[in-house]
Structure formats: C-alpha cells, structure tokens
DOPA-921123 format. One record per residue: y, z, x of N, C-alpha, C in turn; residue number from 1. Coordinates in Angstrom, 2 decimals, decimal comma. Layout:
N
> Y/Z/X/Y/Z/X/Y/Z/X/NUM
...
//
This chain:
178
> -1,17/0,00/0,85/0,00/0,00/0,00/1,23/0,00/0,90/1
> 2,24/-0,73/0,50/3,46/-0,78/1,29/4,23/0,54/1,17/2
> 5,04/0,80/2,19/5,85/2,02/2,16/6,77/2,02/0,96/3
> 7,34/0,87/0,63/8,25/0,78/-0,53/7,54/1,14/-1,82/4
> 6,31/0,62/-2,00/5,55/0,94/-3,22/5,20/2,42/-3,24/5
> 4,80/2,97/-2,07/4,47/4,39/-2,01/5,69/5,24/-2,35/6
> 6,84/4,88/-1,78/8,06/5,63/-2,05/8,43/5,57/-3,53/7
> 8,32/4,40/-4,13/8,65/4,27/-5,56/7,72/5,12/-6,40/8
> 6,44/5,08/-6,10/5,45/5,87/-6,84/5,72/7,36/-6,64/9
> 6,00/7,76/-5,40/6,27/9,18/-5,11/7,49/9,69/-5,85/10
> 8,57/8,90/-5,82/9,79/9,31/-6,51/9,57/9,40/-8,01/11
> 8,87/8,44/-8,55/8,58/8,43/-9,98/7,82/9,69/-10,37/12
> 6,74/9,99/-9,67/5,91/11,12/-10,05/6,55/12,45/-9,72/13
> 7,22/12,55/-8,58/7,83/13,83/-8,24/8,98/14,16/-9,17/14
> 9,76/13,17/-9,58/10,85/13,46/-10,51/10,31/13,84/-11,87/15
> 9,24/13,20/-12,28/8,64/13,55/-13,57/8,01/14,93/-13,51/16
> 7,35/15,24/-12,40/6,69/16,54/-12,27/7,69/17,66/-12,09/17
> 8,82/17,38/-11,51/9,83/18,42/-11,30/10,39/18,91/-12,62/18
> 10,26/18,11/-13,66/10,71/18,48/-14,99/10,15/19,84/-15,36/19
> 8,81/20,00/-15,23/8,16/21,27/-15,44/8,34/21,87/-16,82/20
> 8,82/21,10/-17,77/9,12/21,63/-19,08/7,87/21,93/-19,90/21
> 6,76/21,29/-19,55/5,55/21,47/-20,34/5,57/20,65/-21,62/22
> 6,73/20,12/-22,00/6,85/19,29/-23,19/6,69/17,84/-22,76/23
> 5,46/17,34/-22,85/5,16/16,01/-22,33/5,52/14,90/-23,30/24
> 5,75/15,22/-24,56/6,12/14,23/-25,57/5,21/13,01/-25,52/25
> 3,92/13,26/-25,72/2,93/12,20/-25,69/2,87/11,46/-27,01/26
> 2,58/10,16/-26,96/2,37/9,43/-28,21/1,13/9,99/-28,92/27
> 1,07/9,92/-30,24/-0,05/10,50/-30,98/-1,42/10,01/-30,50/28
> -1,53/8,76/-30,07/-2,82/8,23/-29,63/-3,32/8,87/-28,33/29
> -2,43/9,54/-27,60/-2,81/10,17/-26,33/-2,70/11,69/-26,37/30
> -2,06/12,22/-27,38/-1,76/13,65/-27,44/-2,99/14,55/-27,50/31
> -4,12/14,01/-27,89/-5,34/14,82/-28,02/-6,23/14,75/-26,77/32
> -5,70/14,27/-25,66/-6,53/14,06/-24,47/-7,30/15,31/-24,04/33
> -6,77/16,50/-24,29/-7,47/17,72/-23,89/-8,73/18,00/-24,72/34
> -8,90/17,28/-25,81/-10,13/17,42/-26,60/-11,21/16,44/-26,12/35
> -10,87/15,57/-25,18/-11,83/14,61/-24,64/-12,72/15,30/-23,61/36
> -13,73/14,59/-23,14/-14,62/15,11/-22,10/-13,84/15,37/-20,82/37
> -13,92/16,59/-20,31/-13,35/16,92/-19,01/-14,46/16,73/-17,99/38
> -14,24/15,87/-17,00/-15,33/15,60/-16,06/-15,30/16,50/-14,83/39
> -14,34/17,38/-14,74/-14,31/18,36/-13,68/-14,66/19,71/-14,28/40
> -15,42/20,51/-13,57/-15,81/21,81/-14,10/-14,62/22,74/-14,25/41
> -13,62/22,55/-13,42/-12,38/23,32/-13,47/-11,32/22,47/-12,76/42
> -10,05/22,77/-12,95/-9,04/21,99/-12,24/-9,31/21,99/-10,73/43
> -9,22/20,83/-10,14/-9,50/20,67/-8,71/-8,22/20,82/-7,90/44
> -8,26/21,66/-6,84/-7,07/21,80/-5,99/-6,89/20,57/-5,10/45
> -5,66/20,14/-4,98/-5,30/19,04/-4,09/-3,94/19,34/-3,47/46
> -3,68/18,90/-2,24/-2,36/19,10/-1,65/-1,33/18,20/-2,34/47
> -0,07/18,56/-2,23/1,01/17,85/-2,91/1,01/16,36/-2,62/48
> 0,83/15,97/-1,35/0,91/14,55/-1,03/-0,19/13,75/-1,72/49
> -1,31/14,37/-2,03/-2,34/13,69/-2,81/-2,07/13,82/-4,30/50
> -1,49/14,94/-4,69/-1,21/15,20/-6,11/-0,31/14,12/-6,70/51
> 0,62/13,60/-5,89/1,52/12,58/-6,40/0,90/11,19/-6,37/52
> -0,28/11,08/-5,76/-1,00/9,81/-5,75/-2,30/9,99/-6,51/53
> -3,01/8,92/-6,73/-4,28/8,97/-7,46/-5,37/8,35/-6,60/54
> -5,82/9,09/-5,58/-6,87/8,57/-4,73/-8,02/9,56/-4,65/55
> -9,19/9,05/-4,40/-10,37/9,90/-4,28/-10,34/10,64/-2,95/56
> -10,78/11,87/-2,94/-10,86/12,68/-1,73/-11,99/12,18/-0,84/57
> -11,80/12,27/0,45/-12,85/11,99/1,42/-13,03/13,25/2,26/58
> -14,18/13,41/2,92/-14,35/14,57/3,80/-13,28/14,63/4,89/59
> -12,87/13,49/5,40/-11,84/13,46/6,43/-10,51/13,97/5,88/60
> -10,16/13,59/4,65/-8,92/14,09/4,03/-8,99/15,61/3,88/61
> -10,15/16,13/3,47/-10,30/17,58/3,33/-10,10/18,27/4,67/62
> -10,69/17,73/5,74/-10,55/18,33/7,06/-9,09/18,34/7,51/63
> -8,41/17,22/7,38/-7,00/17,12/7,78/-6,15/18,07/6,96/64
> -6,38/18,14/5,65/-5,59/19,03/4,80/-5,83/20,50/5,12/65
> -7,08/20,86/5,47/-7,34/22,25/5,86/-6,55/22,61/7,11/66
> -6,48/21,68/8,05/-5,71/21,92/9,28/-4,22/21,97/8,99/67
> -3,75/21,09/8,13/-2,32/20,98/7,85/-1,82/22,10/6,95/68
> -2,57/22,42/5,89/-2,09/23,35/4,86/-2,79/24,70/4,85/69
> -3,97/24,79/5,45/-4,74/26,01/5,31/-5,16/26,15/3,84/70
> -5,30/27,37/3,35/-5,73/27,55/1,97/-4,59/27,52/0,96/71
> -3,38/27,18/1,40/-2,21/27,30/0,55/-1,64/25,94/0,14/72
> -0,58/25,97/-0,61/0,20/24,82/-1,07/-0,63/23,81/-1,84/73
> -1,59/24,27/-2,60/-2,37/23,35/-3,41/-1,78/23,22/-4,81/74
> -1,90/22,05/-5,31/-1,63/21,76/-6,71/-2,99/21,41/-7,31/75
> -3,05/21,10/-8,59/-4,34/20,91/-9,24/-4,31/19,68/-10,14/76
> -5,49/19,08/-10,33/-5,66/17,98/-11,27/-6,88/18,25/-12,14/77
> -6,88/17,66/-13,30/-8,04/17,65/-14,17/-8,14/16,24/-14,73/78
> -9,34/15,78/-15,00/-9,55/14,40/-15,46/-10,33/14,44/-16,77/79
> -9,85/13,67/-17,74/-10,47/13,60/-19,06/-10,80/12,15/-19,40/80
> -11,88/11,97/-20,15/-12,31/10,65/-20,61/-12,38/10,65/-22,13/81
> -11,82/9,60/-22,74/-11,98/9,50/-24,19/-13,42/9,10/-24,51/82
> -13,76/9,00/-25,80/-15,14/8,72/-26,21/-15,67/7,40/-25,65/83
> -14,82/6,38/-25,59/-15,26/5,08/-25,07/-15,61/5,20/-23,59/84
> -14,76/5,88/-22,82/-15,02/6,08/-21,39/-16,25/6,96/-21,18/85
> -16,40/8,01/-21,98/-17,55/8,90/-21,86/-18,85/8,16/-22,11/86
> -18,87/7,30/-23,11/-20,08/6,53/-23,42/-20,43/5,61/-22,25/87
> -19,43/4,97/-21,67/-19,68/4,08/-20,52/-20,20/4,88/-19,33/88
> -19,67/6,05/-19,14/-20,12/6,92/-18,04/-21,57/7,35/-18,24/89
> -21,92/7,71/-19,47/-23,28/8,16/-19,77/-24,31/7,05/-19,59/90
> -24,00/5,85/-20,11/-25,01/4,80/-20,07/-24,82/3,79/-18,93/91
> -23,81/4,00/-18,10/-23,61/3,13/-16,94/-23,09/1,75/-17,27/92
> -22,51/1,60/-18,47/-22,01/0,29/-18,87/-20,60/0,05/-18,34/93
> -20,18/-1,17/-18,49/-18,84/-1,58/-18,06/-17,79/-0,90/-18,95/94
> -16,63/-0,60/-18,38/-15,56/0,01/-19,16/-14,98/-1,02/-20,11/95
> -14,99/-0,67/-21,39/-14,59/-1,60/-22,44/-13,14/-1,39/-22,85/96
> -12,62/-2,37/-23,57/-11,31/-2,21/-24,19/-11,37/-0,94/-25,05/97
> -10,34/-0,11/-24,94/-10,32/1,16/-25,66/-10,59/2,35/-24,75/98
> -11,08/2,10/-23,53/-11,29/3,17/-22,56/-9,96/3,79/-22,19/99
> -9,91/5,12/-22,15/-8,72/5,83/-21,68/-9,16/6,94/-20,73/100
> -8,53/6,98/-19,57/-8,76/8,02/-18,59/-7,43/8,75/-18,41/101
> -7,47/10,07/-18,52/-6,27/10,89/-18,35/-6,42/11,74/-17,10/102
> -5,41/11,73/-16,25/-5,38/12,60/-15,07/-4,21/13,55/-15,24/103
> -4,55/14,79/-15,49/-3,56/15,83/-15,77/-3,14/16,49/-14,45/104
> -1,83/16,67/-14,29/-1,30/17,30/-13,08/-0,83/18,70/-13,43/105
> -1,32/19,68/-12,65/-1,09/21,09/-12,93/-0,52/21,78/-11,69/106
> 0,22/22,85/-11,90/0,74/23,61/-10,76/-0,04/24,90/-10,54/107
> -1,06/25,16/-11,38/-1,89/26,34/-11,17/-3,30/26,04/-11,66/108
> -4,23/26,87/-11,25/-5,63/26,60/-11,55/-6,05/26,98/-12,96/109
> -5,21/27,70/-13,70/-5,61/28,07/-15,05/-5,51/26,89/-16,01/110
> -4,75/25,88/-15,66/-4,68/24,66/-16,44/-3,96/24,76/-17,76/111
> -3,20/25,82/-17,96/-2,55/25,99/-19,26/-1,28/25,17/-19,41/112
> -0,59/24,86/-18,32/0,71/24,17/-18,42/0,74/22,91/-17,58/113
> 0,27/21,79/-18,14/0,38/20,55/-17,38/1,85/20,17/-17,20/114
> 2,17/19,65/-16,04/3,54/19,18/-15,80/3,63/17,67/-15,88/115
> 2,50/17,02/-15,99/2,48/15,58/-16,13/1,08/15,10/-16,40/116
> 0,98/13,94/-17,03/-0,31/13,32/-17,29/-0,18/11,83/-17,05/117
> -1,09/11,30/-16,23/-1,17/9,87/-16,00/-2,33/9,33/-16,84/118
> -2,12/8,19/-17,46/-3,16/7,57/-18,28/-3,45/6,16/-17,79/119
> -4,73/5,81/-17,80/-5,17/4,43/-17,63/-5,75/4,03/-18,97/120
> -5,20/2,98/-19,57/-5,65/2,52/-20,89/-6,15/1,10/-20,73/121
> -7,42/0,87/-21,09/-8,00/-0,47/-20,98/-7,65/-1,27/-22,23/122
> -6,81/-2,28/-22,04/-6,41/-3,19/-23,11/-7,16/-4,51/-22,91/123
> -6,94/-5,47/-23,80/-7,54/-6,77/-23,57/-6,88/-7,38/-22,33/124
> -7,63/-8,18/-21,60/-7,16/-8,68/-20,31/-5,88/-9,51/-20,42/125
> -5,65/-10,15/-21,55/-4,43/-10,95/-21,72/-3,18/-10,08/-21,73/126
> -3,30/-8,82/-22,15/-2,15/-7,92/-22,20/-1,63/-7,55/-20,82/127
> -2,54/-7,34/-19,88/-2,19/-6,96/-18,51/-3,09/-7,72/-17,54/128
> -2,88/-9,04/-17,43/-3,80/-9,85/-16,62/-3,82/-9,48/-15,14/129
> -2,71/-8,95/-14,62/-2,63/-8,61/-13,20/-3,47/-7,39/-12,85/130
> -3,92/-6,62/-13,85/-4,74/-5,43/-13,62/-6,02/-5,45/-14,45/131
> -6,50/-6,65/-14,76/-7,73/-6,82/-15,55/-7,69/-6,05/-16,86/132
> -6,50/-5,94/-17,45/-6,34/-5,29/-18,76/-5,88/-3,85/-18,72/133
> -5,83/-3,24/-17,53/-5,43/-1,84/-17,46/-3,93/-1,69/-17,60/134
> -3,54/-0,75/-18,46/-2,14/-0,34/-18,58/-2,05/1,06/-17,99/135
> -1,02/1,30/-17,18/-0,80/2,60/-16,55/0,43/3,25/-17,17/136
> 0,27/4,49/-17,60/1,35/5,24/-18,24/1,49/6,60/-17,58/137
> 2,69/7,18/-17,63/2,89/8,52/-17,10/3,87/9,27/-17,99/138
> 3,51/10,54/-18,27/4,35/11,40/-19,09/4,53/12,74/-18,39/139
> 5,69/13,35/-18,41/6,88/12,89/-19,12/7,50/11,71/-18,39/140
> 8,23/10,94/-19,12/8,89/9,78/-18,56/9,93/10,22/-17,54/141
> 10,03/9,47/-16,47/11,03/9,78/-15,45/12,36/9,11/-15,77/142
> 12,40/8,36/-16,84/13,62/7,66/-17,22/13,64/6,21/-16,79/143
> 12,67/5,80/-15,97/12,60/4,38/-15,63/11,74/3,68/-16,67/144
> 11,81/2,39/-16,71/11,11/1,64/-17,75/9,60/1,81/-17,63/145
> 8,93/1,68/-18,76/7,48/1,73/-18,78/6,86/0,64/-17,92/146
> 7,50/-0,50/-17,86/6,98/-1,59/-17,04/7,03/-1,22/-15,56/147
> 8,10/-0,58/-15,12/8,19/-0,15/-13,71/7,18/0,94/-13,40/148
> 6,95/1,84/-14,34/5,92/2,85/-14,15/4,57/2,17/-13,98/149
> 4,27/1,24/-14,87/3,01/0,50/-14,80/2,88/-0,19/-13,44/150
> 3,91/-0,86/-13,00/3,86/-1,59/-11,73/3,66/-0,66/-10,54/151
> 4,33/0,49/-10,54/4,16/1,45/-9,44/2,72/1,93/-9,35/152
> 2,15/2,29/-10,48/0,76/2,76/-10,48/-0,19/1,61/-10,14/153
> 0,06/0,45/-10,70/-0,81/-0,71/-10,47/-0,84/-1,09/-8,99/154
> 0,30/-0,93/-8,29/0,33/-1,24/-6,85/-0,68/-0,39/-6,09/155
> -0,78/0,89/-6,43/-1,75/1,77/-5,77/-3,18/1,44/-6,20/156
> -3,38/1,26/-7,49/-4,72/1,03/-8,02/-5,28/-0,33/-7,65/157
> -4,43/-1,26/-7,22/-4,90/-2,60/-6,83/-5,91/-2,52/-5,69/158
> -5,81/-1,50/-4,85/-6,78/-1,36/-3,76/-8,19/-1,09/-4,27/159
> -8,31/-0,73/-5,56/-9,62/-0,46/-6,15/-9,99/-1,51/-7,19/160
> -9,49/-2,72/-7,05/-9,79/-3,78/-8,01/-11,30/-4,02/-8,11/161
> -12,02/-3,86/-7,03/-13,47/-4,07/-7,03/-14,21/-3,03/-7,87/162
> -13,58/-1,88/-8,11/-14,21/-0,84/-8,94/-13,42/-0,65/-10,24/163
> -12,94/-1,78/-10,77/-12,21/-1,80/-12,04/-10,98/-0,90/-12,01/164
> -10,29/-0,86/-10,88/-9,04/-0,14/-10,69/-9,19/1,38/-10,73/165
> -10,43/1,86/-10,70/-10,69/3,30/-10,71/-10,74/3,79/-9,27/166
> -9,86/4,73/-8,92/-9,81/5,23/-7,56/-10,77/6,39/-7,30/167
> -11,11/7,16/-8,29/-12,02/8,29/-8,11/-13,44/7,89/-8,44/168
> -14,41/8,68/-7,99/-15,82/8,43/-8,27/-16,25/9,22/-9,52/169
> -15,68/8,88/-10,64/-15,93/9,63/-11,86/-17,28/9,37/-12,48/170
> -17,95/8,33/-12,07/-19,23/7,99/-12,67/-20,39/8,50/-11,83/171
> -20,13/8,86/-10,58/-21,21/9,24/-9,68/-21,56/10,71/-9,71/172
> -20,68/11,56/-10,22/-20,95/12,99/-10,21/-20,12/13,68/-11,27/173
> -20,51/14,88/-11,65/-19,81/15,57/-12,72/-18,56/16,30/-12,25/174
> -18,38/16,47/-10,95/-17,18/17,13/-10,45/-16,52/16,24/-9,42/175
> -16,16/15,05/-9,87/-15,63/14,02/-8,97/-14,28/14,40/-8,41/176
> -13,93/13,76/-7,32/-12,62/13,99/-6,70/-11,53/13,34/-7,50/177
> -10,28/13,68/-7,20/-9,16/13,15/-7,96/-8,99/11,70/-7,65/178
//
C-alpha cells in the first residue's frame, strides 16, 4: 500500500475513533451486528497501529509488538458475521451477495463501548466492480464522503483480492486474527 493511501486510511479511522461518543448512528440494516455470530471468543488485543488497519496478525508482528509495546497500549477488535457469512463459513462455500462482516473497534476488553465499526458488505459485482462487489463502510462517519471511505479501505483490502478481499483468516479458525 502506498504511504498516501495508508495516511488517508489512518486519518480517516483515527478521526472517527477519536470521536469516542459511542453513538455510532448505524443504518438499520447494520445496527443489529452485535446479534450476529461473533467469531472471536473475546475481543482480541491489538496495538494502535494495527487497530487503525485491517490486517491479519502474523507471529512476526506479535514478536515485534511485544518488543515495541510490552503488555501495554493495546486496543481491541471483535469480528461479527451476519447469517449469510456464517453459513458460508460453516459449509466452506463462496461468500455470496448479502454477506456482511463487521469489525468492531474497542478501547477496552469488556467490549461494551465500541468507538467504531467497519463493515464489508458483499453487493452484486456491478455495484462495486473494482472490489468484486465489496462495499466498505465505517461508522461513525469522519465527515468525508462514503465513496472516499470506501476507496481508502479498498486500497488496503486490494492486497487480499485473491482471498475475496478478506484480510483475516476468519474461515480457518474460531479465534482468528484481526
């Protein structure tokens, strides 16, 4: 990813997360995400620089972060799948139109007050041809256009085009990385 794309994504997410209001003002179709399947046993700790991005953890990242941060300065994420995504995960099928993946960003491990939620919504491919139908959304809005939010997220997720734009290993284990 280019530095410019990383900077845009970082500014977008950090300004949205700094809001901290807890009032995410989600559209009704996404507001029930916490009733969906949670694929992590509990919110997973991640350092801030990873918290603002959506990449899967590697053992090397864990080692570097332990050296850099020690046991402190962690933020947390939780990942939810709607019924369409859960069915695909269970039976190993391709992610269909209607799949929604929510990545909740938290500042503590109790998970009671999300400060932001990123959504991947699988639409028909004609709607978002550059991302094989995936639409990327983030709440609360940072005030920039939805299209710019989509483009910032899509720039990062493009590196995972071979895995249907999914950066985490959510299908391989029940407590996948962010």
